C-alpha positions as CSV (number, residue, x, y, z in Angstrom):
1,X,22.0,2.5,4.6
2,X,17.9,3.1,3.0
3,X,18.2,-1.3,3.1
4,X,18.7,-0.3,6.7
5,X,15.8,2.0,7.5
6,X,14.0,-0.5,5.6
7,X,14.7,-4.1,8.2
8,X,14.1,-1.8,10.9
9,X,10.6,-0.1,9.7
10,X,10.0,-4.4,9.1
11,X,11.0,-5.7,12.2
12,X,8.6,-2.3,14.2
13,X,5.9,-3.1,11.8
14,X,6.3,-7.5,12.6
15,X,6.3,-6.5,16.0
16,X,3.0,-4.5,15.9
17,X,1.4,-7.2,14.0
18,X,2.0,-10.0,16.5
19,X,0.1,-7.4,19.1
20,X,-2.5,-6.7,16.3
21,X,-3.8,-10.1,17.6
22,X,-3.9,-10.1,21.0
23,X,-5.2,-6.5,20.8
24,X,-8.4,-7.4,19.4
25,X,-9.3,-9.6,21.3
26,X,-9.0,-7.8,24.4
27,X,-11.3,-5.0,23.0
28,X,-14.0,-6.7,22.4
29,X,-14.0,-6.2,18.6
30,X,-14.6,-9.0,17.1
31,X,-11.6,-9.2,14.5
32,X,-14.2,-10.9,12.2
33,X,-15.6,-7.8,11.0
34,X,-11.7,-6.1,10.5
35,X,-11.2,-9.5,8.8
36,X,-14.2,-9.7,6.4
37,X,-13.8,-5.3,5.3
38,X,-9.9,-6.5,5.0
39,X,-11.3,-9.2,2.3
40,X,-13.5,-6.7,1.2
41,X,-11.1,-4.3,0.6
42,X,-8.7,-6.7,-1.4
43,X,-11.1,-7.9,-3.2
44,X,-11.6,-4.3,-4.4
45,X,-7.7,-3.6,-5.4
46,X,-8.0,-7.4,-7.1
47,X,-11.0,-6.4,-9.6
48,X,-8.3,-3.2,-10.1
49,X,-11.0,-1.1,-10.2
50,X,-10.4,2.8,-8.8
51,X,-14.1,3.7,-8.4
52,X,-14.9,0.6,-6.4
53,X,-11.8,0.8,-4.2
54,X,-12.2,4.7,-3.6
55,X,-15.7,3.6,-1.8
56,X,-14.6,1.3,0.8
57,X,-12.7,5.1,1.8
58,X,-14.1,7.7,4.4
59,X,-14.6,10.9,2.3
60,X,-11.6,12.1,4.6
61,X,-9.5,9.8,4.0
62,X,-5.3,9.3,3.6
63,X,-3.1,7.8,2.0
64,X,0.4,7.7,2.8
65,X,2.8,6.1,0.2
66,X,5.7,6.5,2.2
67,X,8.6,7.2,-0.1
68,X,10.2,10.6,-0.4
69,X,8.9,13.4,-2.6
70,X,5.8,11.8,-1.9
71,X,3.2,13.6,-0.3
72,X,-0.3,12.1,1.6
73,X,-2.9,12.0,-0.3
74,X,-6.4,13.5,1.4
75,X,-10.2,12.6,0.6
76,X,-12.2,9.8,-1.6
77,X,-11.0,11.6,-5.1
78,X,-7.6,12.6,-4.4
79,X,-7.1,9.0,-3.5
80,X,-9.3,7.3,-6.1
81,X,-6.3,9.3,-9.2
82,X,-3.7,8.2,-6.9
83,X,-4.7,4.8,-7.0
84,X,-5.8,4.8,-11.0
85,X,-2.6,6.0,-11.3
86,X,-0.9,3.4,-9.4
87,X,-2.8,0.6,-11.3
88,X,-2.4,2.6,-14.8
89,X,1.3,2.5,-14.4
90,X,1.7,-1.7,-13.2
91,X,-1.2,-2.9,-15.7
92,X,-0.5,-6.7,-14.7
93,X,-0.6,-5.2,-10.8
94,X,-1.4,-8.3,-8.2
95,X,-0.4,-8.4,-4.6
96,X,-0.1,-11.9,-2.6
97,X,-0.1,-11.2,1.1
98,X,2.7,-13.5,3.0
99,X,1.7,-11.8,7.0
100,X,-1.1,-10.1,8.3
101,X,-2.3,-9.2,11.8
102,X,-5.4,-7.6,13.1
103,X,-5.8,-5.2,16.1
104,X,-9.0,-3.4,17.2
105,X,-9.7,-0.7,14.4
106,X,-6.4,-1.6,11.9
107,X,-4.3,-4.7,10.0
108,X,-1.2,-4.7,9.1
109,X,-0.3,-6.5,5.8
110,X,2.8,-7.7,5.1
111,X,2.5,-8.4,0.8
112,X,4.5,-8.4,-2.5
113,X,3.2,-6.6,-5.7
114,X,4.0,-8.6,-9.1
115,X,5.4,-5.5,-10.9
116,X,5.6,-5.2,-14.6
117,X,5.5,-1.9,-15.5
118,X,5.4,-1.4,-19.6
119,X,6.5,2.1,-18.9
120,X,8.3,4.3,-17.4
121,X,6.3,5.9,-13.4
122,X,7.1,8.2,-11.1
123,X,7.5,7.8,-7.4
124,X,7.9,11.1,-5.6
125,X,10.8,12.6,-6.6
126,X,12.1,9.6,-9.0
127,X,11.2,8.2,-12.2
128,X,11.6,4.7,-12.6
129,X,12.6,2.9,-15.9
130,X,11.9,-0.4,-15.8
131,X,14.8,-2.6,-17.2
132,X,13.5,-5.8,-15.9
133,X,10.4,-7.2,-15.9
134,X,8.1,-9.3,-14.3
135,X,9.8,-8.6,-10.5
136,X,7.9,-8.6,-7.3
137,X,8.2,-5.9,-4.5
138,X,8.0,-6.2,-0.9
139,X,5.6,-3.8,0.5
140,X,3.8,-3.7,3.9
141,X,0.9,-1.6,4.6
142,X,-0.9,-0.2,7.9
143,X,-4.4,0.1,7.0
144,X,-6.9,2.2,9.6
145,X,-10.5,1.7,9.9
146,X,-13.9,3.6,10.8
147,X,-17.8,3.1,10.6
148,X,-17.2,0.5,8.3
149,X,-14.3,2.0,6.3
150,X,-10.8,3.3,5.3
151,X,-9.3,6.4,7.1
152,X,-5.8,6.2,6.7
153,X,-3.9,3.5,4.3
154,X,-0.1,4.4,5.0
155,X,1.9,2.1,2.8
156,X,5.6,1.4,2.7
157,X,7.5,0.3,-0.7
158,X,11.4,-1.6,-0.6
159,X,12.2,0.8,-3.4
160,X,15.9,-0.8,-2.7
161,X,13.9,-3.4,-5.3
162,X,12.5,-1.1,-7.4
163,X,15.9,0.7,-7.7
164,X,17.5,-2.9,-9.3
165,X,15.1,-3.5,-11.6
166,X,14.9,0.1,-13.2
167,X,17.4,2.4,-14.0
168,X,16.1,5.6,-11.9
169,X,16.3,10.0,-13.1
170,X,15.0,12.9,-11.6
171,X,11.7,12.7,-11.8
172,X,9.9,16.2,-14.0
173,X,6.0,16.8,-13.8
174,X,4.0,13.8,-14.8
175,X,0.6,14.3,-14.9
176,X,-0.7,11.2,-12.6
């Protein structure tokens, strides 16, 4: 059932990405500007430095990891802490982009995350203990920009891939 929802979501987001390029051209927004913002943001994630990543977010930024039990993180410092936890839980974090679509003030990025968690980690309401590593985790980001900074990042992960490569159990209260 969840896999079916992911397929529908991917189809919808792929449609958004397909129409995003013409939308950028219609608004007069220079696609190169959005492309540069995305390149800078990717470089910040590549650095694995939560301070550098958070510095590219607006003070009122929102990070919404679309997994049951996750609540949107609001504010630059809160987002910085959550990104720091994600990078801590997956010390080998790296991503490979497979598709990109630009809009006037947003980008849709389809990518794979190199997962090599060394210990159990919590996403939403579930604690995952890795049984296979490394593995590739399909993901999609929808990132909105305002005044040259990220104002919202919505991330969709293929949780079925995480389940296939981990043992899942009820999450306990864990400091992120």
